[in-house]
MARLUM-177292 format. One record per residue (C-alpha): residue in one letter; x, y, z. Coordinates in steps of 0.001 Angstrom, whole numbers. Last residue first. Layout:
N
+------+---------+---------+---------+
! rest !       X !       Y !       Z !
+------+---------+---------+---------+
!    A !       X !       Y !       Z !
...
+------+---------+---------+---------+
***
This chain:
484
+------+---------+---------+---------+
! rest !       X !       Y !       Z !
+------+---------+---------+---------+
!    G !  113022 !  104638 !  114584 !
!    R !  112881 !  103847 !  118231 !
!    L !  109430 !  103154 !  118779 !
!    A !  109933 !   99301 !  119633 !
!    G !  112707 !  100277 !  122258 !
!    P !  111582 !   97368 !  124499 !
!    H !  108253 !   96114 !  123680 !
!    T !  106741 !   94481 !  126973 !
!    Q !  108586 !   96584 !  129539 !
!    E !  108949 !   99599 !  126976 !
!    R !  104963 !   99186 !  126648 !
!    V !  104229 !   99269 !  129938 !
!    S !  106285 !  102259 !  130957 !
!    V !  104858 !  104257 !  128189 !
!    F !  101404 !  103379 !  129608 !
!    Q !  102218 !  104623 !  133265 !
!    Q !  103847 !  107668 !  131777 !
!    R !  100722 !  108326 !  129862 !
!    V !   98708 !  107913 !  133051 !
!    A !  101272 !  110507 !  134744 !
!    Q !  100923 !  112825 !  131804 !
!    G !   97190 !  112897 !  132297 !
!    V !   97180 !  113479 !  135990 !
!    A !   99678 !  116493 !  135308 !
!    L !   97200 !  118144 !  132703 !
!    E !   94174 !  117631 !  134376 !
!    E !   94206 !  121216 !  135859 !
!    G !   93634 !  122566 !  132229 !
!    P !   93878 !  120001 !  129416 !
!    E !   91820 !  122472 !  127421 !
!    L !   88752 !  121259 !  125165 !
!    V !   87445 !  123182 !  122219 !
!    Q !   83988 !  122628 !  120705 !
!    A !   83739 !  123100 !  116787 !
!    V !   81913 !  125046 !  114271 !
!    A !   84758 !  124617 !  111355 !
!    G !   86149 !  128089 !  110313 !
!    Q !   84488 !  130360 !  107701 !
!    W !   86776 !  130475 !  104864 !
!    V !   89660 !  132627 !  103551 !
!    P !   90351 !  131559 !  100097 !
!    P !   93780 !  130059 !   99626 !
!    T !   97006 !  131993 !   98671 !
!    R !   99506 !  131173 !   96353 !
!    P !   97530 !  131557 !   93536 !
!    D !   96213 !  135004 !   94772 !
!    L !   92596 !  135410 !   94431 !
!    T !   90707 !  137892 !   92096 !
!    G !   92686 !  137237 !   88779 !
!    R !   89586 !  135504 !   87191 !
!    S !   91772 !  132129 !   87005 !
!    A !   93021 !  132578 !   90404 !
!    G !   89436 !  133258 !   91915 !
!    L !   87994 !  129961 !   89987 !
!    A !   90991 !  127957 !   91398 !
!    W !   90651 !  129172 !   94740 !
!    A !   86723 !  128655 !   94678 !
!    A !   87333 !  125058 !   93316 !
!    Q !   89687 !  124350 !   96134 !
!    R !   87419 !  125306 !   98635 !
!    A !   84712 !  123174 !   97101 !
!    S !   86988 !  120244 !   97307 !
!    G !   87655 !  121250 !  101098 !
!    I !   84101 !  121201 !  101437 !
!    A !   83697 !  117643 !   99889 !
!    A !   86553 !  116442 !  102264 !
!    Y !   84866 !  118035 !  105198 !
!    D !   81522 !  116701 !  105041 !
!    A !   80407 !  117712 !  108499 !
!    P !   80369 !  116647 !  111875 !
!    Q !   80883 !  119530 !  114248 !
!    P !   84525 !  119911 !  115106 !
!    V !   86095 !  118326 !  118077 !
!    V !   89031 !  120792 !  119097 !
!    V !   91685 !  119321 !  121681 !
!    Q !   94462 !  121898 !  122927 !
!    T !   97286 !  120201 !  124183 !
!    G !   98972 !  117482 !  126317 !
!    F !   97656 !  114513 !  124111 !
!    L !   96817 !  112561 !  127228 !
!    A !   95435 !  115737 !  129169 !
!    P !   93705 !  116940 !  125984 !
!    A !   92079 !  113498 !  125188 !
!    A !   90872 !  112153 !  128568 !
!    A !   87754 !  113823 !  129108 !
!    Q !   86470 !  114051 !  125612 !
!    V !   87239 !  110141 !  124742 !
!    A !   84826 !  109727 !  127996 !
!    P !   82505 !  111851 !  126890 !
!    L !   82068 !  110221 !  123324 !
!    E !   81804 !  112939 !  120539 !
!    A !   85228 !  111922 !  118887 !
!    A !   83996 !  108357 !  118611 !
!    A !   81798 !  109245 !  115563 !
!    G !   85044 !  110815 !  113930 !
!    L !   87707 !  113548 !  114171 !
!    L !   89747 !  115471 !  116822 !
!    F !   91625 !  118396 !  115858 !
!    V !   94668 !  118851 !  118048 !
!    R !   96353 !  122059 !  118527 !
!    R !   99731 !  123125 !  119596 !
!    V !  101709 !  120517 !  117101 !
!    D !  104782 !  122057 !  116012 !
!    V !  106684 !  118785 !  113555 !
!    G !  110290 !  118763 !  114488 !
!    R !  110567 !  114938 !  113845 !
!    G !  109976 !  114040 !  117448 !
!    R !  106803 !  115920 !  117398 !
!    L !  105885 !  113599 !  114384 !
!    V !  106633 !  110360 !  116287 !
!    D !  104947 !  112016 !  119442 !
!    L !  101720 !  112180 !  117644 !
!    A !  101797 !  108697 !  117231 !
!    D !  102618 !  107643 !  120595 !
!    A !   99583 !  109943 !  121453 !
!    L !   97714 !  107796 !  119151 !
!    G !   98464 !  104774 !  121366 !
!    C !   97627 !  106874 !  124314 !
!    L !   94414 !  107388 !  123264 !
!    M !   93668 !  103872 !  122396 !
!    G !   94953 !  103027 !  125626 !
!    E !   93151 !  105486 !  127492 !
!    F !   89959 !  104598 !  126127 !
!    A !   90385 !  100694 !  126867 !
!    A !   91648 !  101265 !  130308 !
!    R !   88645 !  103384 !  131286 !
!    A !   86249 !  100233 !  129797 !
!    L !   88598 !   97993 !  131946 !
!    H !   88368 !  100343 !  135074 !
!    E !   84386 !  100472 !  134599 !
!    P !   84306 !   96552 !  134532 !
!    R !   86041 !   95773 !  137641 !
!    M !   89113 !   93876 !  138040 !
!    S !   91215 !   97000 !  139712 !
!    E !   90633 !   95962 !  143360 !
!    R !   91813 !   92348 !  142801 !
!    R !   94846 !   93444 !  141077 !
!    L !   95842 !   93474 !  137123 !
!    G !   98371 !   96124 !  136160 !
!    A !   99042 !   94956 !  132565 !
!    L !   96409 !   94162 !  130036 !
!    T !   98511 !   93112 !  126597 !
!    G !   97505 !   93230 !  123023 !
!    A !   98917 !   91032 !  120193 !
!    T !  101978 !   91059 !  118310 !
!    H !  102643 !   90085 !  114398 !
!    P !  102568 !   92987 !  113013 !
!    L !  105012 !   95319 !  115674 !
!    N !  105738 !   98704 !  113831 !
!    P !  104991 !  100914 !  116781 !
!    T !  102683 !  102481 !  115335 !
!    R !  102097 !   99686 !  112931 !
!    E !  100281 !   97275 !  115275 !
!    G !   99394 !   94024 !  115519 !
!    E !   95447 !   93652 !  115153 !
!    L !   94678 !   93882 !  118944 !
!    Y !   97764 !   96119 !  119688 !
!    P !   95742 !   98127 !  122497 !
!    L !   98360 !   98276 !  124999 !
!    L !   95795 !   98032 !  127787 !
!    V !   96957 !   99760 !  131299 !
!    L !   95107 !   99004 !  134718 !
!    G !   96489 !  101121 !  137761 !
!    H !   93087 !  101894 !  139188 !
!    A !   92020 !  103107 !  135546 !
!    G !   94657 !  105822 !  135423 !
!    P !   92155 !  108489 !  135341 !
!    T !   89098 !  107439 !  137622 !
!    S !   86383 !  104908 !  136963 !
!    K !   82786 !  105741 !  136506 !
!    M !   83554 !  107698 !  133282 !
!    A !   84508 !  104177 !  131939 !
!    L !   80953 !  102695 !  132212 !
!    E !   79144 !  105683 !  130807 !
!    S !   81903 !  105560 !  127711 !
!    L !   81128 !  102019 !  127486 !
!    S !   77270 !  102526 !  127020 !
!    E !   77871 !  105391 !  124488 !
!    L !   80099 !  102665 !  122452 !
!    D !   77417 !  100145 !  122167 !
!    P !   75303 !   97217 !  123801 !
!    A !   78100 !   96910 !  126413 !
!    G !   78845 !   93216 !  127258 !
!    L !   81991 !   93949 !  128691 !
!    L !   83936 !   91721 !  126541 !
!    E !   81679 !   93141 !  123554 !
!    A !   82204 !   96887 !  124852 !
!    A !   86073 !   96162 !  124975 !
!    G !   86185 !   95034 !  121442 !
!    R !   84222 !   97677 !  120081 !
!    L !   86558 !  100272 !  121970 !
!    T !   89705 !   98836 !  120944 !
!    R !   88193 !   98642 !  117097 !
!    V !   87626 !  102656 !  117499 !
!    A !   91639 !  102910 !  117519 !
!    N !   93691 !   99864 !  116521 !
!    L !   96003 !   99934 !  113493 !
!    T !   97778 !  103131 !  114112 !
!    T !   98690 !  105409 !  111328 !
!    V !  101222 !  108410 !  111248 !
!    V !  100868 !  110993 !  108278 !
!    P !  103329 !  113721 !  107180 !
!    L !  101451 !  116893 !  105470 !
!    H !  103500 !  119171 !  103582 !
!    M !  102699 !  122774 !  102150 !
!    G !  101553 !  123609 !   99064 !
!    T !   97999 !  124117 !   99486 !
!    A !   96375 !  120655 !   99134 !
!    D !   98847 !  118897 !  101379 !
!    A !  101726 !  116557 !  100195 !
!    L !  102329 !  113329 !  101973 !
!    A !  105344 !  111854 !  103809 !
!    T !  104142 !  108685 !  105093 !
!    I !  105587 !  108374 !  108793 !
!    M !  105813 !  104926 !  110326 !
!    G !  107925 !  103532 !  107464 !
!    S !  111115 !  103351 !  109802 !
!    Q !  113331 !  104890 !  106925 !
!    D !  111360 !  108300 !  107759 !
!    V !  112069 !  111220 !  105465 !
!    L !  110026 !  114101 !  106380 !
!    P !  108676 !  116345 !  103448 !
!    E !  108850 !  120215 !  104736 !
!    T !  106789 !  123022 !  105871 !
!    H !  104667 !  121071 !  108128 !
!    V !  100931 !  120477 !  108640 !
!    A !   99822 !  117563 !  111048 !
!    M !   98252 !  113915 !  110299 !
!    V !   97721 !  111380 !  112958 !
!    S !   95322 !  108546 !  111561 !
!    G !   93482 !  105517 !  113555 !
!    S !   92095 !  102170 !  112990 !
!    A !   88643 !  101540 !  113558 !
!    G !   88120 !  105307 !  112781 !
!    L !   89365 !  107856 !  114805 !
!    S !   91146 !  110431 !  112910 !
!    V !   93606 !  112528 !  115042 !
!    V !   94148 !  116137 !  112935 !
!    A !   97420 !  117996 !  113794 !
!    D !   97914 !  121878 !  113913 !
!    G !  100883 !  123798 !  114849 !
!    L !  100908 !  124950 !  111012 !
!    G !   97679 !  125333 !  109319 !
!    I !   94027 !  123316 !  109501 !
!    G !   91244 !  124810 !  107453 !
!    L !   89159 !  121807 !  108416 !
!    G !   88133 !  121728 !  104514 !
!    F !   91735 !  121718 !  103639 !
!    A !   92431 !  118816 !  106311 !
!    A !   89351 !  117152 !  104443 !
!    A !   90420 !  117725 !  101067 !
!    Q !   94357 !  116430 !  101947 !
!    T !   92734 !  113158 !  103259 !
!    E !   90477 !  112710 !  100488 !
!    G !   92935 !  112927 !   97949 !
!    T !   93273 !  115782 !   95215 !
!    G !   91276 !  117812 !   92536 !
!    A !   93081 !  119899 !   90150 !
!    S !   90150 !  122350 !   89484 !
!    I !   87438 !  121820 !   87297 !
!    L !   85881 !  125268 !   85431 !
!    L !   82232 !  124848 !   83893 !
!    G !   82111 !  126367 !   80524 !
!    E !   79603 !  124142 !   79194 !
!    P !   82422 !  122573 !   77093 !
!    T !   84014 !  121721 !   80353 !
!    T !   87004 !  123882 !   81560 !
!    G !   90550 !  122118 !   82573 !
!    A !   92666 !  120790 !   85470 !
!    A !   92410 !  124396 !   86926 !
!    D !   95410 !  125377 !   89098 !
!    A !   95233 !  126650 !   92701 !
!    P !   97041 !  123913 !   94255 !
!    G !   99552 !  123459 !   91400 !
!    I !   99562 !  120647 !   88621 !
!    V !  101120 !  117422 !   88665 !
!    E !  100489 !  115548 !   85151 !
!    P !   99208 !  112348 !   84748 !
!    L !  101588 !  109403 !   84291 !
!    M !  102076 !  107282 !   81256 !
!    A !  103317 !  103785 !   81623 !
!    Q !  106592 !  102255 !   81841 !
!    H !  107401 !   99106 !   81795 !
!    G !  107247 !   95735 !   84788 !
!    L !  105063 !   97044 !   86594 !
!    A !  106515 !   97745 !   89999 !
!    L !  110219 !   98268 !   89094 !
!    E !  109013 !   99869 !   85878 !
!    V !  106976 !  102474 !   88138 !
!    L !  109970 !  102706 !   90341 !
!    D !  111902 !  103784 !   87581 !
!    P !  109131 !  106445 !   86935 !
!    R !  110186 !  108460 !   89722 !
!    Y !  107837 !  111350 !   89485 !
!    G !  108748 !  114870 !   90637 !
!    G !  108285 !  117134 !   93308 !
!    T !  111890 !  116786 !   94601 !
!    A !  110665 !  116299 !   98283 !
!    A !  107218 !  115093 !   97883 !
!    S !  108569 !  112387 !   95569 !
!    W !  106240 !  110517 !   93406 !
!    Y !  106412 !  106671 !   92937 !
!    G !  104867 !  105253 !   96178 !
!    T !  101364 !  106734 !   95102 !
!    G !  100636 !  108882 !   98112 !
!    S !  102742 !  111561 !   97117 !
!    A !  100429 !  111995 !   93672 !
!    G !   97492 !  112950 !   95671 !
!    G !   98695 !  115606 !   97294 !
!    R !  100815 !  116719 !   94329 !
!    D !   97501 !  116775 !   92133 !
!    T !   96626 !  115270 !   89194 !
!    T !   96216 !  115671 !   85432 !
!    R !   95393 !  113963 !   82415 !
!    R !   95832 !  115960 !   78775 !
!    A !   94231 !  113858 !   75799 !
!    P !   90851 !  114763 !   77045 !
!    R !   88557 !  112765 !   78544 !
!    G !   85404 !  114546 !   78402 !
!    L !   86286 !  117231 !   81552 !
!    L !   84283 !  115244 !   83952 !
!    Q !   85650 !  112081 !   83051 !
!    W !   89259 !  113425 !   83355 !
!    V !   88457 !  114905 !   86785 !
!    L !   86806 !  111418 !   87767 !
!    W !   89949 !  109825 !   86539 !
!    D !   92381 !  111677 !   88484 !
!    H !   89962 !  111453 !   91746 !
!    A !   90386 !  107883 !   91528 !
!    Q !   94045 !  107298 !   90746 !
!    M !   95505 !  107195 !   87285 !
!    L !   98136 !  105155 !   85689 !
!    V !   98285 !  104863 !   81674 !
!    A !   99593 !  101992 !   79651 !
!    T !   98287 !   99036 !   81164 !
!    R !   98094 !   96077 !   78554 !
!    A !  101302 !   94416 !   80101 !
!    A !   99814 !   94398 !   83685 !
!    A !   95997 !   93051 !   82459 !
!    E !   98099 !   89810 !   80790 !
!    P !  100396 !   89495 !   83934 !
!    E !   97796 !   89374 !   86414 !
!    T !   99432 !   88028 !   89624 !
!    R !  102840 !   89024 !   89389 !
!    A !  102463 !   92511 !   87434 !
!    L !   99268 !   93221 !   89063 !
!    W !  100972 !   93000 !   92605 !
!    R !  103651 !   94712 !   91793 !
!    L !  101049 !   97599 !   90330 !
!    K !   99231 !   96897 !   93678 !
!    T !  102575 !   97890 !   95686 !
!    V !  103197 !  101224 !   93592 !
!    P !   99299 !  102158 !   94373 !
!    Q !   99698 !  101941 !   97881 !
!    A !   97741 !   99596 !  100219 !
!    A !  100318 !   97016 !  101189 !
!    Q !  102705 !   99412 !  102302 !
!    P !  105920 !  100849 !  100436 !
!    V !  108221 !  102774 !  102371 !
!    T !  107590 !  106448 !  102163 !
!    G !  109466 !  109800 !  101582 !
!    V !  109983 !  108710 !   97742 !
!    A !  113547 !  107930 !   97198 !
!    Q !  115004 !  108497 !  100437 !
!    A !  112326 !  106452 !  102018 !
!    W !  112753 !  103665 !   99654 !
!    A !  116479 !  103281 !   99818 !
!    E !  116132 !  103284 !  103747 !
!    R !  113392 !  100595 !  103617 !
!    G !  115555 !   98276 !  101686 !
!    G !  117726 !   97623 !   98467 !
!    L !  114776 !   98586 !   95837 !
!    A !  113958 !   94967 !   95088 !
!    D !  113835 !   94353 !   98932 !
!    I !  111305 !   96995 !   99686 !
!    L !  109396 !   95805 !   96466 !
!    D !  108868 !   92283 !   97740 !
!    A !  107924 !   92922 !  101204 !
!    A !  104994 !   95502 !   99498 !
!    A !  104184 !   92666 !   96941 !
!    V !  103591 !   89980 !  100074 !
!    Q !  101324 !   92311 !  101370 !
!    T !   99194 !   93268 !   98398 !
!    R !   96475 !   90578 !   98750 !
!    K !   95359 !   92408 !  101938 !
!    D !   94272 !   95387 !   99719 !
!    A !   93696 !   98441 !  102279 !
!    G !   91731 !  100308 !   99562 !
!    V !   91278 !  100077 !   95940 !
!    M !   91946 !   98347 !   93055 !
!    A !   90110 !   99740 !   89896 !
!    P !   88404 !   97056 !   87820 !
!    R !   90713 !   95486 !   85119 !
!    V !   92202 !   97071 !   81925 !
!    T !   89972 !  100036 !   81936 !
!    N !   89461 !  102088 !   78506 !
!    G !   91710 !  105008 !   77920 !
!    Q !   92885 !  103775 !   74260 !
!    S !   96418 !  102814 !   75478 !
!    D !   94838 !  100904 !   77954 !
!    L !   93841 !  102079 !   81558 !
!    P !   95016 !  101022 !   85116 !
!    V !   92829 !  102968 !   87889 !
!    V !   94836 !  102383 !   91191 !
!    S !   93304 !  103527 !   94336 !
!    N !   95104 !  104484 !   97619 !
!    A !   93244 !  107589 !   98425 !
!    Q !   89662 !  107722 !   98272 !
!    A !   87936 !  110771 !   96466 !
!    S !   88433 !  114418 !   96027 !
!    V !   87004 !  116497 !   93171 !
!    G !   86433 !  120351 !   92721 !
!    I !   83919 !  121949 !   90688 !
!    A !   83860 !  125489 !   89433 !
!    Q !   81012 !  127792 !   88463 !
!    V !   77771 !  126294 !   89725 !
!    G !   74336 !  128064 !   88791 !
!    E !   72392 !  124607 !   88890 !
!    L !   74629 !  121995 !   90283 !
!    L !   71977 !  120348 !   92447 !
!    G !   69468 !  120432 !   89590 !
!    G !   67238 !  117484 !   90916 !
!    G !   70485 !  115066 !   90397 !
!    A !   73761 !  115424 !   91422 !
!    A !   74202 !  112902 !   94058 !
!    E !   72758 !  110503 !   91397 !
!    G !   75193 !  111455 !   88796 !
!    L !   77988 !  111049 !   91181 !
!    S !   76640 !  107856 !   92306 !
!    L !   76669 !  106322 !   88742 !
!    L !   80023 !  107878 !   87807 !
!    W !   81675 !  105984 !   90987 !
!    A !   80119 !  103134 !   89742 !
!    Q !   81913 !  103395 !   86330 !
!    P !   85231 !  103223 !   88256 !
!    D !   84397 !   99188 !   88141 !
!    V !   85572 !   98469 !   92022 !
!    D !   87962 !   95747 !   93263 !
!    A !   88981 !   95185 !   96843 !
!    P !   85711 !   95145 !   97962 !
!    R !   84722 !   96534 !  101168 !
!    G !   83531 !   94137 !  104210 !
!    G !   81179 !   91299 !  103873 !
!    G !   81805 !   87704 !  103998 !
!    E !   81626 !   87415 !  100248 !
!    P !   82481 !   90346 !   98565 !
!    S !   80207 !   93534 !   98858 !
!    E !   78370 !   94763 !   95866 !
!    V !   78751 !   98122 !   94838 !
!    P !   76295 !  100818 !   93655 !
!    H !   78014 !  103923 !   95564 !
!    P !   75862 !  105428 !   97979 !
!    A !   74185 !  108858 !   96852 !
!    Y !   74412 !  112297 !   98414 !
!    G !   73702 !  115783 !   97748 !
!    Q !   74154 !  119161 !   99368 !
!    R !   72710 !  122805 !   99038 !
!    L !   73928 !  126178 !  100186 !
!    V !   77068 !  125339 !  102421 !
!    A !   78675 !  128908 !  103481 !
!    G !   82269 !  128889 !  102123 !
!    T !   82382 !  132702 !  102508 !
!    D !   83606 !  133720 !   99023 !
!    S !   82627 !  130982 !   96890 !
!    D !   79627 !  130333 !   98282 !
!    C !   79168 !  126540 !   98630 !
!    V !   77563 !  123505 !   96679 !
!    V !   78429 !  120142 !   98744 !
!    I !   78515 !  116717 !   97190 !
!    R !   78736 !  113473 !   98788 !
!    T !   79310 !  110326 !   96761 !
!    F !   79245 !  107047 !   98770 !
!    D !   80997 !  103841 !  100139 !
!    P !   84785 !  104208 !   99137 !
!    S !   84666 !  108005 !   99234 !
!    S !   83750 !  110468 !   96211 !
!    D !   83793 !  113794 !   97687 !
!    L !   82602 !  116291 !   95389 !
!    G !   82986 !  120019 !   96142 !
!    A !   80993 !  122677 !   94428 !
!    V !   81308 !  126384 !   93569 !
!    I !   78794 !  129508 !   93441 !
!    G !   80227 !  132872 !   93019 !
!    M !   79222 !  135757 !   94712 !
+------+---------+---------+---------+
***
């Protein structure tokens, strides 16, 4: 038996799982928050000193957690830029997360290359405010001195791998992480240095993209470090999803991703053409409104929490007595309606009850995510099973409606550190490939996630009628909005 570890450095904390390399059984776990102060007004900071990630890592790994470990995999938050000078020192704090400062820079970049279609053809995605390429444009325009000193570009997981290996001359990344930068193409498997220059104003050194089963290197103590990947790709790998599977993630905003055999080019900007951690592709569609829709409804109805809102919704019936909520409370990205607002339709005297509005909130959120699923299906992506993630996935009102509205089997995995588990699985793959005990083209088979399986059953026809009611209101309110 080998022992491997997976490390996930999220925006707020570091989680480490130590696993049996053959079965994936979790042997030990570690956790530590990131020592990062929130900006004024709360929320997450847009600038973070990367040393905070190392401090958190050290704390999470304390108490001998990594004793006996032979390989480590690293995943970390996506959409991060760590700008380094020619000596390998940070030029400024890392730029992380959905950074609203860069919205103008995104539009600027789209115009600079000749429009959305030009970007879609170049790298499979249209620049968004969060993406590294857009952050580079903002840096060049806002902090030109820091931009001029930037000689090397890394992402969070690249930087952590590099630090664990003792800052070697060779810097690496994986195709999953590279595919989110906005200057690497999943279709060609290569960088577009001209887009870095377009954004930053000059060329910069980029990490070597290595294969899914390749090792980034070995520490002086003989500990193998695998390629690493982005948090999204690691979570998909930890869940063990394959062709025919999609993952719907319920956060404040929502995301839908699915495994596909080829990259998708989408000039509408609704699909982000990511690569996964196995050699396949992972197209992602995002909605801006998921659980924030439920929280807004709970506040409006005086429900103390989402559990209470779910109980209220379960007193209604499918279709919410004709109430339809288009949940575009913060504008929307799928469909692309950045300046719109939500719509409540179907108000009649008999429908003006708290339970019907609660039900409409759940159905509106899920129908919005079903729209995102349909964007992928419309591009030939096979979806036969949906994995539903996030705390809200446990709510009875979500579980009652999701299978029929999505039109497919829904799997609700037990809560676990799937990104860390995926990182550990990658470490096991690299360890086995280096020893010749595993095929570098085939990842290790680990135990599947323990999950609840929900079937649409007899509710399918009712669910599709509810969905059609939603689509009808969307088309009346925003004609043709989802035609990309």
